[in-house]
Legacy VTK file of the C-alpha trace (Angstrom):
# vtk DataFile Version 3.0
C-alpha trace
ASCII
DATASET POLYDATA
POINTS 212 float
0.000 0.000 0.000
1.359 3.438 -0.936
2.260 5.774 1.970
-0.049 8.557 0.722
-3.011 6.179 0.618
-2.170 4.947 4.120
-2.109 8.512 5.431
-5.473 9.290 3.800
-6.977 6.208 5.429
-5.559 7.239 8.815
-6.903 10.779 8.494
-10.315 9.382 7.605
-10.302 7.177 10.686
-9.279 10.128 12.877
-12.344 12.012 11.773
-14.693 9.080 12.374
-13.744 8.303 16.006
-15.663 10.287 18.655
-13.218 11.726 21.206
-15.464 11.343 24.240
-15.278 7.923 25.862
-13.069 6.322 23.217
-10.499 3.711 24.148
-7.326 2.432 22.557
-9.387 -0.412 21.135
-11.679 2.130 19.456
-8.697 3.959 17.962
-7.405 0.591 16.702
-3.855 1.507 15.675
-2.002 -1.227 17.559
-2.973 -4.839 18.167
-3.510 -5.913 21.792
-0.868 -8.598 21.262
1.815 -6.053 20.321
0.816 -3.716 23.155
0.841 -6.535 25.690
4.458 -7.399 25.020
5.424 -3.695 24.946
4.258 -2.530 28.382
4.335 -3.685 31.979
1.739 -6.363 32.715
0.490 -4.191 35.565
-0.769 -1.524 33.147
-1.749 -3.489 30.037
-5.464 -4.018 30.716
-6.105 -0.504 32.014
-4.389 1.056 28.980
-6.553 -1.055 26.690
-9.938 -0.186 28.201
-9.496 3.215 29.895
-10.801 6.347 28.154
-8.219 8.140 26.012
-8.325 11.880 26.699
-6.081 12.935 23.815
-4.220 11.545 20.825
-1.269 12.997 18.912
0.272 11.408 15.809
3.734 12.338 14.519
4.902 11.234 11.087
8.616 10.789 10.305
11.064 8.798 8.211
13.606 6.277 9.464
17.217 7.252 8.750
20.027 5.171 10.284
17.820 3.916 13.075
16.429 7.323 14.048
13.417 9.406 13.028
14.014 12.411 10.798
11.746 15.143 9.472
9.133 14.602 12.176
5.914 16.579 11.843
2.584 16.490 13.643
-0.030 14.707 11.547
-2.845 14.835 14.100
-3.183 17.009 17.205
-5.676 17.262 20.054
-6.018 19.008 23.434
-5.169 22.392 21.882
-1.702 21.206 20.891
-0.455 21.022 24.493
1.190 17.627 23.872
2.598 18.267 20.385
6.097 19.222 21.545
6.256 16.190 23.808
5.321 13.932 20.893
8.033 15.530 18.756
10.587 15.019 21.533
9.565 11.364 21.786
10.169 11.098 18.042
13.619 12.612 18.517
14.412 10.040 21.239
13.090 7.097 19.233
15.368 4.325 17.920
14.468 1.509 15.522
16.638 -1.284 14.142
16.258 -3.867 11.416
15.122 -1.851 8.409
18.538 -2.410 6.799
17.519 -5.999 6.137
14.173 -5.189 4.526
13.474 -5.756 0.821
14.177 -2.127 -0.152
17.124 -1.070 2.037
17.629 2.191 0.124
14.155 3.519 0.876
13.216 5.590 3.900
10.307 3.861 5.653
7.588 5.956 7.244
6.821 5.673 10.946
3.775 7.024 12.755
4.545 7.705 16.409
1.420 7.811 18.568
1.107 9.608 21.882
-2.003 8.887 23.951
-3.108 10.789 27.038
-4.974 9.226 29.952
-6.219 10.716 33.206
-5.273 8.728 36.290
-5.675 9.115 40.039
-2.038 10.242 40.255
-2.174 12.706 37.382
-1.753 12.393 33.620
-0.493 9.169 32.069
1.313 9.246 28.720
1.628 6.227 26.414
3.687 6.332 23.215
4.407 3.660 20.607
5.144 3.435 16.875
3.307 1.920 13.963
5.158 1.251 10.745
3.303 2.363 7.656
5.839 1.747 4.912
5.042 -0.219 1.787
6.222 -3.369 3.573
4.091 -2.677 6.660
1.874 -5.720 6.225
4.930 -7.970 5.878
6.709 -6.853 9.059
6.860 -7.969 12.643
7.937 -5.354 15.140
8.501 -5.191 18.869
10.033 -3.051 21.544
9.079 -1.190 24.693
6.349 1.447 24.568
7.131 4.636 26.439
4.922 5.047 29.501
5.096 7.865 32.035
3.025 9.806 34.543
2.994 13.552 35.148
2.177 13.770 38.847
-0.882 15.819 39.708
0.496 17.360 42.898
3.911 18.625 41.790
4.139 18.094 38.017
6.926 15.555 38.473
7.724 13.283 35.499
7.864 9.571 36.413
8.944 7.109 33.729
7.424 3.613 34.049
9.667 0.789 32.924
8.316 -1.864 30.617
9.301 -5.518 30.186
12.824 -6.003 31.503
14.068 -7.813 28.406
12.960 -4.966 26.116
13.120 -1.765 28.161
15.581 0.826 26.921
16.659 -1.149 23.834
14.664 0.654 21.166
12.411 -1.092 18.663
13.241 -3.791 16.138
11.686 -4.798 12.841
11.808 -8.135 11.093
10.393 -9.453 7.839
7.796 -12.153 8.426
10.070 -14.644 6.681
12.868 -14.204 9.249
13.240 -16.430 12.285
14.051 -14.459 15.423
12.557 -14.347 18.873
11.619 -10.944 20.228
14.058 -10.978 23.126
17.153 -12.205 21.265
16.496 -9.998 18.238
16.293 -6.768 20.198
19.276 -7.686 22.352
21.352 -8.532 19.290
20.460 -5.249 17.620
21.286 -2.979 20.525
22.214 -3.256 24.156
20.335 -1.250 26.764
20.651 2.479 26.174
21.175 5.227 28.755
18.029 6.351 30.529
15.967 8.760 28.450
16.099 12.347 29.612
13.151 13.894 31.416
11.312 16.299 29.074
12.313 19.906 29.620
10.242 22.481 31.462
9.436 24.207 28.168
7.856 20.961 26.928
6.062 19.980 30.147
4.958 23.520 31.054
2.031 23.780 28.590
0.877 20.284 29.579
0.881 21.035 33.302
-0.871 24.359 32.678
-3.583 22.651 30.609
-4.320 20.128 33.373
-4.904 22.902 35.908
-7.451 24.879 33.950
LINES 1 213
212 0 1 2 3 4 5 6 7 8 9 10 11 12 13 14 15 16 17 18 19 20 21 22 23 24 25 26 27 28 29 30 31 32 33 34 35 36 37 38 39 40 41 42 43 44 45 46 47 48 49 50 51 52 53 54 55 56 57 58 59 60 61 62 63 64 65 66 67 68 69 70 71 72 73 74 75 76 77 78 79 80 81 82 83 84 85 86 87 88 89 90 91 92 93 94 95 96 97 98 99 100 101 102 103 104 105 106 107 108 109 110 111 112 113 114 115 116 117 118 119 120 121 122 123 124 125 126 127 128 129 130 131 132 133 134 135 136 137 138 139 140 141 142 143 144 145 146 147 148 149 150 151 152 153 154 155 156 157 158 159 160 161 162 163 164 165 166 167 168 169 170 171 172 173 174 175 176 177 178 179 180 181 182 183 184 185 186 187 188 189 190 191 192 193 194 195 196 197 198 199 200 201 202 203 204 205 206 207 208 209 210 211
């Protein structure tokens, strides 16, 4: 499927999903199976069925394992989370595209950022979907980014995912390749340094929006 057609389909789906009361299952951009292996078991079910307050989509191209040319494709909540989504795109790492059928192309990635309200504050979930021409022929795995902005003091708390995947980026494989999720990600890249806490200039608009 051509990238432009994929984007048009995504935009159409964005317009058809009512914001109030929707869940991740309603948005339907990631399979429960992929999400389950990408987040802590403690949070999986609640992320799947809890109402999603906001949804931001960033589109970018993969260049040498990183995302380049990131731009906001879809924005909600008055744009308060757009800069955070762009920073997540800047932090993102993905491995394995060099072995795909067209190694000289630049695959397109859609990075999703979802906002939930929790008893402690605001919960942020972020994960990629891969919408290149080979998207339906790929398997991908890694650790979704999950964090809470504390209600009382605006503190950023990163929540670690599965131990075997956390901090190692994402990996892509063609469906014809044999590789287990754990060994593939470990072989691609060892655990990376802890991601930096978003800056005050990024978190400021978010904290302000939650106190209105």
